[in-house]
C-alpha positions in Angstrom: -34.7 61.9 45.1 -34.9 59.0 42.7 -36.2 58.3 39.2 -39.4 56.3 38.7 -41.5 55.1 35.8 -43.3 58.4 36.1 -40.2 60.2 34.8 -39.5 57.7 32.0 -43.1 57.8 30.6 -42.9 61.6 30.4 -39.5 61.8 28.8 -40.5 59.0 26.4 -43.4 61.1 25.2 -41.2 64.1 24.7 -38.6 62.2 22.7 -41.0 60.2 20.5 -43.8 62.7 20.0 -41.4 65.5 19.0 -39.7 63.7 16.2 -42.9 61.9 15.2 -45.0 65.0 14.8 -42.1 66.7 13.0 -42.1 64.2 10.2 -45.9 64.2 10.1 -46.2 68.0 9.7 -43.0 68.5 7.6 -44.6 67.8 4.2 -47.1 70.6 4.8 -44.9 73.2 6.4 -41.3 72.7 7.5 -41.2 75.8 9.7 -44.3 74.7 11.7 -42.8 71.2 12.0 -39.6 72.5 13.5 -41.6 74.7 15.9 -43.6 71.7 17.1 -40.5 69.6 17.5 -38.6 72.1 19.6 -41.7 73.0 21.7 -42.4 69.3 22.7 -38.7 68.5 23.1 -38.0 71.5 25.4 -37.6 70.4 29.0 -39.7 71.4 32.0 -39.3 75.0 33.1 -37.6 75.6 36.4 -40.6 77.9 37.3 -42.9 74.9 36.8 -42.0 73.8 40.3 -43.2 77.1 41.8 -46.7 76.8 40.1 -47.0 73.0 40.7 -46.3 73.3 44.4 -48.8 76.1 44.7 -51.3 73.8 43.0 -50.5 70.9 45.5 -47.9 68.9 43.6 -45.1 67.0 45.3 -42.0 69.2 45.4 -39.5 66.3 45.1 -41.3 64.6 42.2 -41.3 67.9 40.3 -37.7 68.6 41.1 -36.5 65.2 40.0 -38.2 65.5 36.6 -37.1 69.0 36.0 -33.5 68.0 36.5 -33.9 64.8 34.6 -35.6 66.3 31.6 -33.1 69.1 31.2 -30.1 66.8 31.2 -31.8 64.3 28.8 -32.9 67.0 26.4 -29.5 68.6 26.5 -28.2 65.3 25.1 -31.1 64.5 22.7 -31.6 68.0 21.1 -28.2 68.1 19.3 -28.9 64.6 17.9 -32.3 65.7 16.7 -31.1 68.9 15.2 -28.3 67.0 13.3 -30.8 64.4 12.2 -33.4 66.8 10.7 -30.7 69.0 9.2 -30.3 72.6 10.4 -29.0 75.9 9.2 -26.3 75.8 11.9 -24.0 72.8 11.4 -22.1 72.1 14.6 -20.5 68.9 16.0 -22.7 67.1 18.6 -20.5 67.8 21.6 -20.2 71.5 20.7 -24.0 71.7 20.4 -24.4 69.9 23.7 -22.0 72.3 25.4 -23.8 75.3 24.0 -27.2 74.0 25.3 -25.8 72.9 28.6 -24.2 76.3 29.1 -27.6 77.9 28.5 -29.5 75.8 31.1 -26.8 75.5 33.8 -27.1 79.0 35.3 -30.9 78.5 35.9 -30.7 74.8 36.9 -27.4 73.4 38.1 -26.0 76.4 40.0 -29.2 77.0 42.1 -29.4 73.3 42.8 -25.8 73.2 44.1 -26.3 76.4 46.1 -29.5 74.9 47.7 -27.6 71.7 48.6 -24.7 73.7 50.1 -27.0 75.9 52.1 -28.8 73.0 53.5 -25.6 71.2 54.6 -23.3 74.1 55.7 -25.7 77.0 56.6 -28.9 75.3 57.9 -30.1 78.5 59.8 -30.0 80.5 56.6 -31.7 77.6 54.8 -34.5 77.6 57.3 -35.1 81.3 56.8 -35.3 81.0 53.1 -37.7 78.1 53.3 -40.0 80.3 55.5 -40.2 82.9 52.7 -40.4 80.6 49.8 -43.6 82.2 48.6 -41.5 85.0 47.2 -40.6 82.6 44.4 -44.1 83.1 43.0 -43.6 86.9 42.7 -40.2 86.4 41.1 -41.8 84.0 38.6 -44.6 86.5 37.9 -42.0 89.3 37.2 -40.0 87.0 34.9 -43.2 86.0 33.1 -44.2 89.6 32.5 -40.8 90.3 30.8 -40.9 87.1 28.8 -44.4 87.6 27.4 -43.6 91.3 26.6 -40.6 90.1 24.6 -42.6 87.4 22.9 -45.3 89.8 21.8 -42.7 92.2 20.5 -41.0 89.4 18.6 -44.2 88.3 16.9 -45.1 91.8 15.7 -41.6 92.6 14.5 -41.1 89.3 12.6 -41.9 90.0 9.0 -40.8 86.7 7.4 -44.2 84.9 7.8 -47.7 85.7 6.8 -50.9 85.8 8.8 -52.1 82.4 7.5 -48.9 80.9 8.9 -49.6 82.7 12.3 -53.1 81.3 12.3 -52.0 77.7 11.7 -49.2 78.1 14.3 -51.8 79.4 16.8 -54.2 76.5 16.3 -51.4 73.8 16.4 -49.8 75.4 19.5 -53.2 75.5 21.3 -53.8 71.8 20.4 -50.3 71.0 21.6 -50.8 72.8 24.9 -54.0 71.0 25.6 -52.6 67.6 24.7 -49.4 68.0 26.8 -51.2 69.2 30.0 -53.9 66.6 29.6 -51.6 63.7 28.9 -49.3 64.8 31.7 -52.2 64.8 34.1 -53.2 61.4 32.9 -49.7 59.9 33.5 -49.4 61.8 36.8 -52.7 60.4 38.0 -51.5 56.9 37.4 -48.5 57.6 39.6 -50.3 59.4 42.4 -49.7 63.1 41.4 -51.9 64.5 38.7 -50.7 68.1 39.1 -47.0 67.1 38.9 -47.6 65.2 35.7 -49.5 68.1 34.1 -47.0 70.7 35.0 -44.0 68.5 34.2 -45.1 67.8 30.6 -47.1 71.0 29.9 -45.1 73.8 31.4 -42.0 74.3 29.1 -38.9 76.3 29.4 -40.1 78.4 26.4 -37.2 80.9 26.6 -34.9 77.9 26.0 -37.2 76.7 23.2 -37.2 80.1 21.4 -33.4 80.3 21.8 -32.9 76.8 20.4 -35.2 77.5 17.4 -33.5 80.7 16.6 -30.0 79.2 17.0 -30.2 75.7 15.5 -33.4 75.8 13.3 -35.1 78.3 11.0 -35.8 81.4 13.1 -39.4 81.5 11.9 -40.1 78.2 13.8 -39.6 80.1 17.1 -43.1 81.5 16.6 -44.6 78.3 17.9 -42.8 78.3 21.3 -43.4 82.0 21.5 -47.1 81.4 21.2 -46.8 78.5 23.7 -45.4 80.7 26.4 -48.6 82.8 26.3 -51.0 79.8 26.2 -49.3 77.8 29.0 -49.3 80.7 31.4 -53.0 81.6 30.6 -53.8 78.1 31.6 -51.5 78.3 34.7 -53.3 81.5 35.7 -56.7 79.8 35.3 -55.5 76.8 37.5 -54.3 79.1 40.2 -57.5 81.2 40.1 -59.6 78.0 40.2 -57.7 76.6 43.2 -58.0 79.9 45.1 -61.8 80.0 44.3 -62.3 76.5 45.5 -60.3 77.2 48.7 -62.5 80.2 49.4 -65.7 78.2 48.9 -64.5 75.6 51.4 -64.0 78.4 54.0 
Protein backbone atom coordinates (compact mmCIF):
# COMPACT_ATOMS: atom_id res chain seq x y z
CA UNK A 1 0.00 0.00 0.00
CA UNK A 2 1.51 3.31 -1.10
CA UNK A 3 0.38 6.71 -2.36
CA UNK A 4 0.60 7.60 -6.06
CA UNK A 5 -0.26 10.58 -8.25
CA UNK A 6 -3.68 8.94 -8.64
CA UNK A 7 -4.39 9.76 -5.00
CA UNK A 8 -2.98 13.30 -5.18
CA UNK A 9 -5.00 14.29 -8.27
CA UNK A 10 -8.24 13.09 -6.66
CA UNK A 11 -7.62 14.85 -3.32
CA UNK A 12 -6.53 18.01 -5.15
CA UNK A 13 -9.89 18.14 -6.91
CA UNK A 14 -11.76 17.70 -3.64
CA UNK A 15 -9.80 20.45 -1.89
CA UNK A 16 -9.86 22.98 -4.74
CA UNK A 17 -13.29 22.37 -6.28
CA UNK A 18 -15.10 22.41 -2.93
CA UNK A 19 -13.92 25.86 -1.88
CA UNK A 20 -13.96 27.20 -5.46
CA UNK A 21 -17.60 26.27 -6.08
CA UNK A 22 -18.54 27.53 -2.64
CA UNK A 23 -17.38 31.07 -3.46
CA UNK A 24 -18.94 30.81 -6.93
CA UNK A 25 -22.41 29.84 -5.66
CA UNK A 26 -22.38 31.84 -2.39
CA UNK A 27 -23.60 35.16 -3.96
CA UNK A 28 -26.74 33.35 -5.17
CA UNK A 29 -27.51 31.15 -2.16
CA UNK A 30 -25.24 30.58 0.82
CA UNK A 31 -27.05 27.42 1.96
CA UNK A 32 -26.59 25.77 -1.42
CA UNK A 33 -22.96 26.86 -1.49
CA UNK A 34 -22.32 25.25 1.89
CA UNK A 35 -24.05 22.06 0.78
CA UNK A 36 -21.93 21.84 -2.37
CA UNK A 37 -18.75 22.48 -0.39
CA UNK A 38 -19.40 19.77 2.18
CA UNK A 39 -20.50 17.23 -0.44
CA UNK A 40 -17.36 17.61 -2.55
CA UNK A 41 -15.10 17.83 0.49
CA UNK A 42 -16.50 14.69 2.12
CA UNK A 43 -14.10 11.72 1.85
CA UNK A 44 -14.73 8.44 0.09
CA UNK A 45 -17.24 6.15 1.77
CA UNK A 46 -15.85 2.97 3.30
CA UNK A 47 -18.62 1.11 1.45
CA UNK A 48 -17.19 2.38 -1.85
CA UNK A 49 -14.59 -0.39 -1.64
CA UNK A 50 -17.35 -3.02 -1.63
CA UNK A 51 -19.04 -1.64 -4.75
CA UNK A 52 -15.77 -0.88 -6.55
CA UNK A 53 -14.37 -4.39 -6.08
CA UNK A 54 -17.64 -5.88 -7.36
CA UNK A 55 -17.26 -3.68 -10.43
CA UNK A 56 -13.68 -4.89 -10.98
CA UNK A 57 -11.58 -2.21 -9.26
CA UNK A 58 -8.27 -2.87 -7.56
CA UNK A 59 -8.86 -3.43 -3.83
CA UNK A 60 -5.54 -1.96 -2.71
CA UNK A 61 -5.93 1.21 -4.76
CA UNK A 62 -9.40 1.79 -3.36
CA UNK A 63 -8.29 1.07 0.20
CA UNK A 64 -5.35 3.46 0.01
CA UNK A 65 -7.43 6.37 -1.23
CA UNK A 66 -10.23 5.71 1.24
CA UNK A 67 -7.78 5.93 4.14
CA UNK A 68 -5.87 8.86 2.62
CA UNK A 69 -8.94 10.97 1.82
CA UNK A 70 -10.49 10.46 5.25
CA UNK A 71 -7.37 11.63 7.08
CA UNK A 72 -6.76 14.59 4.76
CA UNK A 73 -10.37 15.79 4.97
CA UNK A 74 -10.36 15.40 8.76
CA UNK A 75 -7.55 17.99 8.72
CA UNK A 76 -8.87 20.20 5.92
CA UNK A 77 -12.55 20.40 6.90
CA UNK A 78 -12.01 22.35 10.16
CA UNK A 79 -9.82 24.85 8.27
CA UNK A 80 -12.50 25.33 5.61
CA UNK A 81 -15.31 25.67 8.12
CA UNK A 82 -13.31 28.28 10.05
CA UNK A 83 -12.44 30.12 6.82
CA UNK A 84 -16.01 30.44 5.54
CA UNK A 85 -17.38 31.22 9.00
CA UNK A 86 -19.83 28.82 10.62
CA UNK A 87 -22.53 28.89 13.22
CA UNK A 88 -20.42 26.66 15.49
CA UNK A 89 -17.17 28.39 16.42
CA UNK A 90 -14.68 25.82 17.65
CA UNK A 91 -10.86 25.78 17.79
CA UNK A 92 -9.22 23.88 14.92
CA UNK A 93 -7.94 20.99 17.02
CA UNK A 94 -11.27 20.54 18.76
CA UNK A 95 -13.06 20.40 15.39
CA UNK A 96 -10.42 18.00 14.06
CA UNK A 97 -10.90 15.75 17.11
CA UNK A 98 -14.68 15.72 16.69
CA UNK A 99 -14.47 14.78 12.99
CA UNK A 100 -11.75 12.17 13.58
CA UNK A 101 -13.82 10.61 16.36
CA UNK A 102 -16.71 10.36 13.91
CA UNK A 103 -14.77 8.50 11.20
CA UNK A 104 -12.50 6.37 13.41
CA UNK A 105 -15.04 3.66 14.37
CA UNK A 106 -15.82 2.97 10.69
CA UNK A 107 -12.32 3.39 9.30
CA UNK A 108 -9.41 3.04 11.70
CA UNK A 109 -10.70 0.29 13.99
CA UNK A 110 -11.73 -2.11 11.18
CA UNK A 111 -8.39 -1.50 9.46
CA UNK A 112 -6.44 -2.30 12.64
CA UNK A 113 -8.58 -5.38 13.29
CA UNK A 114 -7.97 -6.61 9.73
CA UNK A 115 -4.20 -6.17 10.11
CA UNK A 116 -4.21 -7.98 13.47
CA UNK A 117 -6.30 -10.86 12.14
CA UNK A 118 -4.03 -11.29 9.16
CA UNK A 119 -0.92 -11.35 11.35
CA UNK A 120 -2.01 -13.21 14.48
CA UNK A 121 -5.07 -15.27 13.39
CA UNK A 122 -4.42 -16.22 9.75
CA UNK A 123 -6.88 -19.15 9.76
CA UNK A 124 -9.78 -16.91 10.81
CA UNK A 125 -8.62 -14.32 8.28
CA UNK A 126 -8.80 -16.90 5.48
CA UNK A 127 -12.34 -17.87 6.49
CA UNK A 128 -13.46 -14.24 6.45
CA UNK A 129 -11.89 -13.69 3.04
CA UNK A 130 -13.86 -16.64 1.67
CA UNK A 131 -17.18 -15.07 2.69
CA UNK A 132 -16.31 -11.46 1.83
CA UNK A 133 -19.37 -11.24 -0.43
CA UNK A 134 -21.43 -10.77 2.75
CA UNK A 135 -20.09 -7.20 2.81
CA UNK A 136 -22.40 -6.39 -0.10
CA UNK A 137 -25.48 -7.39 1.90
CA UNK A 138 -24.29 -5.42 4.92
CA UNK A 139 -23.82 -2.40 2.63
CA UNK A 140 -27.31 -2.88 1.16
CA UNK A 141 -28.86 -3.01 4.64
CA UNK A 142 -27.00 0.12 5.75
CA UNK A 143 -28.01 1.85 2.53
CA UNK A 144 -31.67 1.01 3.09
CA UNK A 145 -31.55 2.62 6.56
CA UNK A 146 -29.63 5.70 5.39
CA UNK A 147 -31.94 6.45 2.46
CA UNK A 148 -35.00 6.01 4.69
CA UNK A 149 -33.57 8.53 7.16
CA UNK A 150 -32.66 10.93 4.32
CA UNK A 151 -36.17 10.88 2.83
CA UNK A 152 -37.66 11.36 6.28
CA UNK A 153 -35.34 14.34 6.90
CA UNK A 154 -36.24 16.03 3.59
CA UNK A 155 -39.98 15.78 4.24
CA UNK A 156 -39.74 16.90 7.86
CA UNK A 157 -37.41 19.86 7.20
CA UNK A 158 -39.61 22.97 6.91
CA UNK A 159 -36.98 25.70 6.77
CA UNK A 160 -36.62 25.70 2.98
CA UNK A 161 -39.06 26.07 0.10
CA UNK A 162 -39.63 23.85 -2.92
CA UNK A 163 -37.71 26.19 -5.25
CA UNK A 164 -34.66 25.67 -3.03
CA UNK A 165 -35.23 21.89 -3.19
CA UNK A 166 -35.46 22.07 -7.00
CA UNK A 167 -32.17 23.97 -7.32
CA UNK A 168 -30.54 21.68 -4.78
CA UNK A 169 -31.68 18.63 -6.78
CA UNK A 170 -30.35 20.01 -10.09
CA UNK A 171 -26.99 21.05 -8.63
CA UNK A 172 -26.60 17.76 -6.78
CA UNK A 173 -27.34 15.79 -9.96
CA UNK A 174 -24.73 17.83 -11.87
CA UNK A 175 -22.24 17.33 -9.04
CA UNK A 176 -22.81 13.57 -9.00
CA UNK A 177 -22.27 13.30 -12.76
CA UNK A 178 -19.14 15.47 -12.71
CA UNK A 179 -17.48 13.63 -9.83
CA UNK A 180 -18.07 10.13 -11.19
CA UNK A 181 -17.05 11.20 -14.72
CA UNK A 182 -13.91 13.06 -13.63
CA UNK A 183 -12.96 10.26 -11.27
CA UNK A 184 -13.23 7.74 -14.10
CA UNK A 185 -11.15 9.98 -16.35
CA UNK A 186 -8.38 10.28 -13.75
CA UNK A 187 -8.63 6.58 -12.94
CA UNK A 188 -8.32 5.64 -16.61
CA UNK A 189 -5.06 7.57 -16.87
CA UNK A 190 -3.69 5.52 -13.97
CA UNK A 191 -4.98 2.14 -15.10
CA UNK A 192 -8.14 1.78 -13.00
CA UNK A 193 -11.19 3.62 -14.29
CA UNK A 194 -13.60 2.05 -11.81
CA UNK A 195 -11.45 2.88 -8.78
CA UNK A 196 -11.22 6.49 -9.90
CA UNK A 197 -14.96 6.85 -10.39
CA UNK A 198 -15.90 5.27 -7.06
CA UNK A 199 -13.14 7.05 -5.11
CA UNK A 200 -14.26 10.49 -6.23
CA UNK A 201 -17.97 9.85 -6.77
CA UNK A 202 -19.08 7.67 -3.87
CA UNK A 203 -19.08 9.84 -0.76
CA UNK A 204 -19.46 9.18 2.93
CA UNK A 205 -22.77 11.04 2.82
CA UNK A 206 -23.68 10.21 6.42
CA UNK A 207 -20.54 12.08 7.49
CA UNK A 208 -21.39 14.91 5.06
CA UNK A 209 -24.89 15.32 6.52
CA UNK A 210 -23.48 15.25 10.04
CA UNK A 211 -20.80 17.88 9.24
CA UNK A 212 -23.37 20.13 7.56
CA UNK A 213 -25.73 19.93 10.52
CA UNK A 214 -22.93 20.32 13.07
CA UNK A 215 -20.64 22.97 11.59
CA UNK A 216 -22.72 24.69 8.88
CA UNK A 217 -26.31 25.82 8.44
CA UNK A 218 -28.47 22.67 8.88
CA UNK A 219 -30.39 23.49 5.68
CA UNK A 220 -27.19 22.85 3.69
CA UNK A 221 -27.42 19.16 4.63
CA UNK A 222 -30.18 18.80 2.01
CA UNK A 223 -27.49 18.64 -0.71
CA UNK A 224 -25.58 15.62 0.69
CA UNK A 225 -28.95 14.08 1.61
CA UNK A 226 -29.97 14.19 -2.06
CA UNK A 227 -26.52 13.01 -3.11
CA UNK A 228 -26.83 9.78 -1.15
CA UNK A 229 -29.88 8.85 -3.24
CA UNK A 230 -28.32 9.80 -6.58
CA UNK A 231 -24.96 8.11 -6.02
CA UNK A 232 -26.61 4.85 -5.05
CA UNK A 233 -29.04 4.94 -7.97
CA UNK A 234 -25.96 5.17 -10.18
CA UNK A 235 -24.19 2.41 -8.22
CA UNK A 236 -27.23 0.17 -8.68
CA UNK A 237 -27.21 0.91 -12.41
CA UNK A 238 -23.50 0.05 -12.65
CA UNK A 239 -23.98 -3.26 -10.83
CA UNK A 240 -27.00 -4.12 -12.99
CA UNK A 241 -25.09 -3.28 -16.18
CA UNK A 242 -22.09 -5.38 -15.14
CA UNK A 243 -24.33 -8.35 -14.31
CA UNK A 244 -26.21 -7.96 -17.63
CA UNK A 245 -22.96 -7.87 -19.61
CA UNK A 246 -21.68 -10.91 -17.72
CA UNK A 247 -24.81 -12.90 -18.61
CA UNK A 248 -24.51 -11.93 -22.27
CA UNK A 249 -20.95 -13.24 -22.39
CA UNK A 250 -22.15 -16.53 -20.95
